[in-house]
PDB file with SEQRES, HELIX, SHEET and CRYST1 records, atoms N, CA, C and O in Angstrom:
SEQRES   1 A   53  MET ASP LEU ARG ARG THR GLN SER GLY GLY LEU LYS GLU          
SEQRES   2 A   53  ALA ASP ARG ILE ASN ARG ARG GLY GLN SER SER ALA ARG          
SEQRES   3 A   53  TYR ILE MET PHE GLU MET ILE ARG SER MET LEU GLU ILE          
SEQRES   4 A   53  LYS HIS ALA LEU ILE ILE THR LEU TRP ILE THR THR ILE          
SEQRES   5 A   53  SER                                                          
HELIX    1 AA1 SER A   23  ILE A   52  1                                  30    
CRYST1    1.000    1.000    1.000  90.00  90.00  90.00 P 1           1          
ATOM      1  N   MET A   1     134.066  74.089 143.725  1.00  0.00           N  
ATOM      2  CA  MET A   1     135.063  73.084 143.985  1.00  0.00           C  
ATOM      3  C   MET A   1     136.321  73.446 143.216  1.00  0.00           C  
ATOM      4  O   MET A   1     136.274  73.896 142.072  1.00  0.00           O  
ATOM      5  N   ASP A   2     137.398  73.243 143.855  1.00  0.00           N  
ATOM      6  CA  ASP A   2     138.683  73.512 143.231  1.00  0.00           C  
ATOM      7  C   ASP A   2     139.526  72.261 143.260  1.00  0.00           C  
ATOM      8  O   ASP A   2     139.513  71.512 144.237  1.00  0.00           O  
ATOM      9  N   LEU A   3     140.263  72.036 142.181  1.00  0.00           N  
ATOM     10  CA  LEU A   3     141.269  70.984 142.206  1.00  0.00           C  
ATOM     11  C   LEU A   3     142.530  71.588 142.776  1.00  0.00           C  
ATOM     12  O   LEU A   3     142.942  72.678 142.379  1.00  0.00           O  
ATOM     13  N   ARG A   4     143.136  70.888 143.699  1.00  0.00           N  
ATOM     14  CA  ARG A   4     144.329  71.408 144.345  1.00  0.00           C  
ATOM     15  C   ARG A   4     145.482  70.453 144.049  1.00  0.00           C  
ATOM     16  O   ARG A   4     145.360  69.245 144.252  1.00  0.00           O  
ATOM     17  N   ARG A   5     146.565  70.979 143.583  1.00  0.00           N  
ATOM     18  CA  ARG A   5     147.744  70.163 143.304  1.00  0.00           C  
ATOM     19  C   ARG A   5     148.869  70.643 144.211  1.00  0.00           C  
ATOM     20  O   ARG A   5     149.223  71.822 144.211  1.00  0.00           O  
ATOM     21  N   THR A   6     149.415  69.728 144.972  1.00  0.00           N  
ATOM     22  CA  THR A   6     150.507  70.044 145.883  1.00  0.00           C  
ATOM     23  C   THR A   6     151.760  69.355 145.377  1.00  0.00           C  
ATOM     24  O   THR A   6     151.726  68.169 145.049  1.00  0.00           O  
ATOM     25  N   GLN A   7     152.846  70.069 145.311  1.00  0.00           N  
ATOM     26  CA  GLN A   7     154.095  69.434 144.919  1.00  0.00           C  
ATOM     27  C   GLN A   7     155.201  69.821 145.888  1.00  0.00           C  
ATOM     28  O   GLN A   7     155.266  70.952 146.372  1.00  0.00           O  
ATOM     29  N   SER A   8     156.042  68.882 146.150  1.00  0.00           N  
ATOM     30  CA  SER A   8     157.174  69.109 147.022  1.00  0.00           C  
ATOM     31  C   SER A   8     158.398  68.522 146.337  1.00  0.00           C  
ATOM     32  O   SER A   8     158.511  67.303 146.208  1.00  0.00           O  
ATOM     33  N   GLY A   9     159.302  69.363 145.902  1.00  0.00           N  
ATOM     34  CA  GLY A   9     160.464  68.880 145.166  1.00  0.00           C  
ATOM     35  C   GLY A   9     160.033  68.261 143.856  1.00  0.00           C  
ATOM     36  O   GLY A   9     159.341  68.906 143.069  1.00  0.00           O  
ATOM     37  N   GLY A  10     160.427  67.025 143.605  1.00  0.00           N  
ATOM     38  CA  GLY A  10     160.066  66.362 142.363  1.00  0.00           C  
ATOM     39  C   GLY A  10     158.828  65.497 142.477  1.00  0.00           C  
ATOM     40  O   GLY A  10     158.394  64.910 141.486  1.00  0.00           O  
ATOM     41  N   LEU A  11     158.241  65.402 143.681  1.00  0.00           N  
ATOM     42  CA  LEU A  11     157.069  64.553 143.867  1.00  0.00           C  
ATOM     43  C   LEU A  11     155.800  65.361 143.674  1.00  0.00           C  
ATOM     44  O   LEU A  11     155.694  66.493 144.147  1.00  0.00           O  
ATOM     45  N   LYS A  12     154.832  64.769 142.972  1.00  0.00           N  
ATOM     46  CA  LYS A  12     153.538  65.426 142.798  1.00  0.00           C  
ATOM     47  C   LYS A  12     152.477  64.604 143.500  1.00  0.00           C  
ATOM     48  O   LYS A  12     152.363  63.398 143.281  1.00  0.00           O  
ATOM     49  N   GLU A  13     151.712  65.256 144.336  1.00  0.00           N  
ATOM     50  CA  GLU A  13     150.625  64.587 145.031  1.00  0.00           C  
ATOM     51  C   GLU A  13     149.431  64.516 144.087  1.00  0.00           C  
ATOM     52  O   GLU A  13     149.277  65.366 143.209  1.00  0.00           O  
ATOM     53  N   ALA A  14     148.597  63.517 144.264  1.00  0.00           N  
ATOM     54  CA  ALA A  14     147.405  63.372 143.425  1.00  0.00           C  
ATOM     55  C   ALA A  14     146.479  64.570 143.617  1.00  0.00           C  
ATOM     56  O   ALA A  14     146.451  65.185 144.683  1.00  0.00           O  
ATOM     57  N   ASP A  15     145.726  64.887 142.571  1.00  0.00           N  
ATOM     58  CA  ASP A  15     144.767  65.986 142.661  1.00  0.00           C  
ATOM     59  C   ASP A  15     143.665  65.627 143.648  1.00  0.00           C  
ATOM     60  O   ASP A  15     143.235  64.477 143.733  1.00  0.00           O  
ATOM     61  N   ARG A  16     143.225  66.623 144.381  1.00  0.00           N  
ATOM     62  CA  ARG A  16     142.131  66.444 145.323  1.00  0.00           C  
ATOM     63  C   ARG A  16     141.116  67.540 145.085  1.00  0.00           C  
ATOM     64  O   ARG A  16     141.450  68.622 144.602  1.00  0.00           O  
ATOM     65  N   ILE A  17     139.883  67.253 145.426  1.00  0.00           N  
ATOM     66  CA  ILE A  17     138.842  68.277 145.357  1.00  0.00           C  
ATOM     67  C   ILE A  17     138.617  68.786 146.775  1.00  0.00           C  
ATOM     68  O   ILE A  17     138.306  68.011 147.680  1.00  0.00           O  
ATOM     69  N   ASN A  18     138.776  70.088 146.959  1.00  0.00           N  
ATOM     70  CA  ASN A  18     138.526  70.631 148.290  1.00  0.00           C  
ATOM     71  C   ASN A  18     137.124  71.234 148.341  1.00  0.00           C  
ATOM     72  O   ASN A  18     136.411  71.247 147.338  1.00  0.00           O  
ATOM     73  N   ARG A  19     136.744  71.721 149.485  1.00  0.00           N  
ATOM     74  CA  ARG A  19     135.378  72.190 149.678  1.00  0.00           C  
ATOM     75  C   ARG A  19     135.269  73.706 149.689  1.00  0.00           C  
ATOM     76  O   ARG A  19     134.360  74.257 150.310  1.00  0.00           O  
ATOM     77  N   ARG A  20     136.180  74.383 149.012  1.00  0.00           N  
ATOM     78  CA  ARG A  20     136.077  75.831 148.924  1.00  0.00           C  
ATOM     79  C   ARG A  20     134.970  76.203 147.963  1.00  0.00           C  
ATOM     80  O   ARG A  20     134.625  75.417 147.081  1.00  0.00           O  
ATOM     81  N   GLY A  21     134.414  77.379 148.119  1.00  0.00           N  
ATOM     82  CA  GLY A  21     133.395  77.862 147.187  1.00  0.00           C  
ATOM     83  C   GLY A  21     132.001  77.778 147.778  1.00  0.00           C  
ATOM     84  O   GLY A  21     131.816  77.404 148.936  1.00  0.00           O  
ATOM     85  N   GLN A  22     131.031  78.132 146.958  1.00  0.00           N  
ATOM     86  CA  GLN A  22     129.647  78.169 147.411  1.00  0.00           C  
ATOM     87  C   GLN A  22     129.093  76.771 147.604  1.00  0.00           C  
ATOM     88  O   GLN A  22     129.264  75.901 146.751  1.00  0.00           O  
ATOM     89  N   SER A  23     128.436  76.564 148.716  1.00  0.00           N  
ATOM     90  CA  SER A  23     127.857  75.250 148.979  1.00  0.00           C  
ATOM     91  C   SER A  23     126.739  74.936 147.998  1.00  0.00           C  
ATOM     92  O   SER A  23     126.564  73.779 147.615  1.00  0.00           O  
ATOM     93  N   SER A  24     125.975  75.947 147.584  1.00  0.00           N  
ATOM     94  CA  SER A  24     124.883  75.692 146.625  1.00  0.00           C  
ATOM     95  C   SER A  24     125.436  75.270 145.266  1.00  0.00           C  
ATOM     96  O   SER A  24     124.854  74.413 144.601  1.00  0.00           O  
ATOM     97  N   ALA A  25     126.551  75.863 144.849  1.00  0.00           N  
ATOM     98  CA  ALA A  25     127.171  75.477 143.578  1.00  0.00           C  
ATOM     99  C   ALA A  25     127.729  74.065 143.657  1.00  0.00           C  
ATOM    100  O   ALA A  25     127.630  73.305 142.693  1.00  0.00           O  
ATOM    101  N   ARG A  26     128.320  73.704 144.806  1.00  0.00           N  
ATOM    102  CA  ARG A  26     128.813  72.333 144.990  1.00  0.00           C  
ATOM    103  C   ARG A  26     127.668  71.335 144.935  1.00  0.00           C  
ATOM    104  O   ARG A  26     127.801  70.266 144.340  1.00  0.00           O  
ATOM    105  N   TYR A  27     126.540  71.681 145.553  1.00  0.00           N  
ATOM    106  CA  TYR A  27     125.383  70.788 145.562  1.00  0.00           C  
ATOM    107  C   TYR A  27     124.850  70.572 144.148  1.00  0.00           C  
ATOM    108  O   TYR A  27     124.552  69.442 143.761  1.00  0.00           O  
ATOM    109  N   ILE A  28     124.732  71.645 143.384  1.00  0.00           N  
ATOM    110  CA  ILE A  28     124.234  71.539 142.010  1.00  0.00           C  
ATOM    111  C   ILE A  28     125.185  70.687 141.169  1.00  0.00           C  
ATOM    112  O   ILE A  28     124.734  69.847 140.391  1.00  0.00           O  
ATOM    113  N   MET A  29     126.486  70.894 141.316  1.00  0.00           N  
ATOM    114  CA  MET A  29     127.461  70.115 140.560  1.00  0.00           C  
ATOM    115  C   MET A  29     127.387  68.637 140.948  1.00  0.00           C  
ATOM    116  O   MET A  29     127.449  67.763 140.083  1.00  0.00           O  
ATOM    117  N   PHE A  30     127.256  68.359 142.232  1.00  0.00           N  
ATOM    118  CA  PHE A  30     127.151  66.982 142.702  1.00  0.00           C  
ATOM    119  C   PHE A  30     125.914  66.307 142.111  1.00  0.00           C  
ATOM    120  O   PHE A  30     125.992  65.168 141.652  1.00  0.00           O  
ATOM    121  N   GLU A  31     124.781  66.996 142.119  1.00  0.00           N  
ATOM    122  CA  GLU A  31     123.546  66.429 141.590  1.00  0.00           C  
ATOM    123  C   GLU A  31     123.637  66.209 140.077  1.00  0.00           C  
ATOM    124  O   GLU A  31     123.108  65.221 139.568  1.00  0.00           O  
ATOM    125  N   MET A  32     124.293  67.106 139.362  1.00  0.00           N  
ATOM    126  CA  MET A  32     124.470  66.928 137.912  1.00  0.00           C  
ATOM    127  C   MET A  32     125.292  65.680 137.628  1.00  0.00           C  
ATOM    128  O   MET A  32     124.932  64.890 136.755  1.00  0.00           O  
ATOM    129  N   ILE A  33     126.382  65.490 138.345  1.00  0.00           N  
ATOM    130  CA  ILE A  33     127.235  64.326 138.129  1.00  0.00           C  
ATOM    131  C   ILE A  33     126.491  63.051 138.503  1.00  0.00           C  
ATOM    132  O   ILE A  33     126.574  62.056 137.784  1.00  0.00           O  
ATOM    133  N   ARG A  34     125.769  63.068 139.613  1.00  0.00           N  
ATOM    134  CA  ARG A  34     125.005  61.893 140.029  1.00  0.00           C  
ATOM    135  C   ARG A  34     123.949  61.529 138.987  1.00  0.00           C  
ATOM    136  O   ARG A  34     123.748  60.352 138.687  1.00  0.00           O  
ATOM    137  N   SER A  35     123.288  62.522 138.446  1.00  0.00           N  
ATOM    138  CA  SER A  35     122.279  62.292 137.418  1.00  0.00           C  
ATOM    139  C   SER A  35     122.895  61.690 136.156  1.00  0.00           C  
ATOM    140  O   SER A  35     122.326  60.771 135.566  1.00  0.00           O  
ATOM    141  N   MET A  36     124.058  62.205 135.738  1.00  0.00           N  
ATOM    142  CA  MET A  36     124.724  61.665 134.553  1.00  0.00           C  
ATOM    143  C   MET A  36     125.110  60.207 134.758  1.00  0.00           C  
ATOM    144  O   MET A  36     124.980  59.395 133.842  1.00  0.00           O  
ATOM    145  N   LEU A  37     125.586  59.869 135.961  1.00  0.00           N  
ATOM    146  CA  LEU A  37     125.959  58.489 136.240  1.00  0.00           C  
ATOM    147  C   LEU A  37     124.742  57.565 136.257  1.00  0.00           C  
ATOM    148  O   LEU A  37     124.829  56.425 135.802  1.00  0.00           O  
ATOM    149  N   GLU A  38     123.616  58.041 136.773  1.00  0.00           N  
ATOM    150  CA  GLU A  38     122.396  57.235 136.773  1.00  0.00           C  
ATOM    151  C   GLU A  38     121.926  56.963 135.353  1.00  0.00           C  
ATOM    152  O   GLU A  38     121.523  55.844 135.037  1.00  0.00           O  
ATOM    153  N   ILE A  39     121.974  57.972 134.497  1.00  0.00           N  
ATOM    154  CA  ILE A  39     121.556  57.810 133.103  1.00  0.00           C  
ATOM    155  C   ILE A  39     122.478  56.831 132.393  1.00  0.00           C  
ATOM    156  O   ILE A  39     122.015  55.980 131.634  1.00  0.00           O  
ATOM    157  N   LYS A  40     123.777  56.946 132.634  1.00  0.00           N  
ATOM    158  CA  LYS A  40     124.740  56.035 132.016  1.00  0.00           C  
ATOM    159  C   LYS A  40     124.473  54.608 132.467  1.00  0.00           C  
ATOM    160  O   LYS A  40     124.494  53.685 131.654  1.00  0.00           O  
ATOM    161  N   HIS A  41     124.223  54.423 133.751  1.00  0.00           N  
ATOM    162  CA  HIS A  41     123.951  53.089 134.287  1.00  0.00           C  
ATOM    163  C   HIS A  41     122.681  52.508 133.655  1.00  0.00           C  
ATOM    164  O   HIS A  41     122.665  51.337 133.275  1.00  0.00           O  
ATOM    165  N   ALA A  42     121.631  53.300 133.541  1.00  0.00           N  
ATOM    166  CA  ALA A  42     120.379  52.831 132.954  1.00  0.00           C  
ATOM    167  C   ALA A  42     120.577  52.460 131.484  1.00  0.00           C  
ATOM    168  O   ALA A  42     119.997  51.483 131.012  1.00  0.00           O  
ATOM    169  N   LEU A  43     121.379  53.219 130.767  1.00  0.00           N  
ATOM    170  CA  LEU A  43     121.645  52.930 129.362  1.00  0.00           C  
ATOM    171  C   LEU A  43     122.405  51.615 129.214  1.00  0.00           C  
ATOM    172  O   LEU A  43     122.096  50.821 128.325  1.00  0.00           O  
ATOM    173  N   ILE A  44     123.378  51.380 130.059  1.00  0.00           N  
ATOM    174  CA  ILE A  44     124.144  50.127 130.001  1.00  0.00           C  
ATOM    175  C   ILE A  44     123.226  48.936 130.254  1.00  0.00           C  
ATOM    176  O   ILE A  44     123.317  47.922 129.563  1.00  0.00           O  
ATOM    177  N   ILE A  45     122.347  49.055 131.235  1.00  0.00           N  
ATOM    178  CA  ILE A  45     121.420  47.956 131.539  1.00  0.00           C  
ATOM    179  C   ILE A  45     120.467  47.726 130.370  1.00  0.00           C  
ATOM    180  O   ILE A  45     120.200  46.580 130.011  1.00  0.00           O  
ATOM    181  N   THR A  46     119.957  48.792 129.778  1.00  0.00           N  
ATOM    182  CA  THR A  46     119.050  48.674 128.637  1.00  0.00           C  
ATOM    183  C   THR A  46     119.739  47.987 127.467  1.00  0.00           C  
ATOM    184  O   THR A  46     119.155  47.105 126.838  1.00  0.00           O  
ATOM    185  N   LEU A  47     120.962  48.376 127.169  1.00  0.00           N  
ATOM    186  CA  LEU A  47     121.698  47.745 126.079  1.00  0.00           C  
ATOM    187  C   LEU A  47     121.967  46.273 126.371  1.00  0.00           C  
ATOM    188  O   LEU A  47     121.890  45.436 125.471  1.00  0.00           O  
ATOM    189  N   TRP A  48     122.277  45.958 127.607  1.00  0.00           N  
ATOM    190  CA  TRP A  48     122.541  44.571 127.989  1.00  0.00           C  
ATOM    191  C   TRP A  48     121.275  43.731 127.825  1.00  0.00           C  
ATOM    192  O   TRP A  48     121.344  42.610 127.321  1.00  0.00           O  
ATOM    193  N   ILE A  49     120.128  44.252 128.240  1.00  0.00           N  
ATOM    194  CA  ILE A  49     118.856  43.516 128.129  1.00  0.00           C  
ATOM    195  C   ILE A  49     118.515  43.288 126.655  1.00  0.00           C  
ATOM    196  O   ILE A  49     118.063  42.201 126.294  1.00  0.00           O  
ATOM    197  N   THR A  50     118.720  44.273 125.815  1.00  0.00           N  
ATOM    198  CA  THR A  50     118.396  44.099 124.402  1.00  0.00           C  
ATOM    199  C   THR A  50     119.313  43.110 123.709  1.00  0.00           C  
ATOM    200  O   THR A  50     118.904  42.459 122.748  1.00  0.00           O  
ATOM    201  N   THR A  51     120.547  42.986 124.181  1.00  0.00           N  
ATOM    202  CA  THR A  51     121.459  42.027 123.547  1.00  0.00           C  
ATOM    203  C   THR A  51     121.170  40.601 123.973  1.00  0.00           C  
ATOM    204  O   THR A  51     121.421  39.673 123.205  1.00  0.00           O  
ATOM    205  N   ILE A  52     120.642  40.395 125.195  1.00  0.00           N  
ATOM    206  CA  ILE A  52     120.361  39.016 125.622  1.00  0.00           C  
ATOM    207  C   ILE A  52     118.966  38.566 125.205  1.00  0.00           C  
ATOM    208  O   ILE A  52     118.660  37.378 125.302  1.00  0.00           O  
ATOM    209  N   SER A  53     118.115  39.473 124.746  1.00  0.00           N  
ATOM    210  CA  SER A  53     116.750  39.087 124.341  1.00  0.00           C  
ATOM    211  C   SER A  53     116.715  38.634 122.921  1.00  0.00           C  
ATOM    212  O   SER A  53     115.653  38.274 122.413  1.00  0.00           O  
TER     213      SER A  53                                                      
END                                                                             
């Protein structure tokens, strides 16, 4: 995955992720990020449960 920045004159467009590169590498990166978000979500819920108990 590559971040692509396009600029025209003084305006800068927001960064976008394009689909260039190896599909297997994109899949692995996607799964790593998804896993990190799941762990973060589970930790937040665990902390919330311990504070209300």
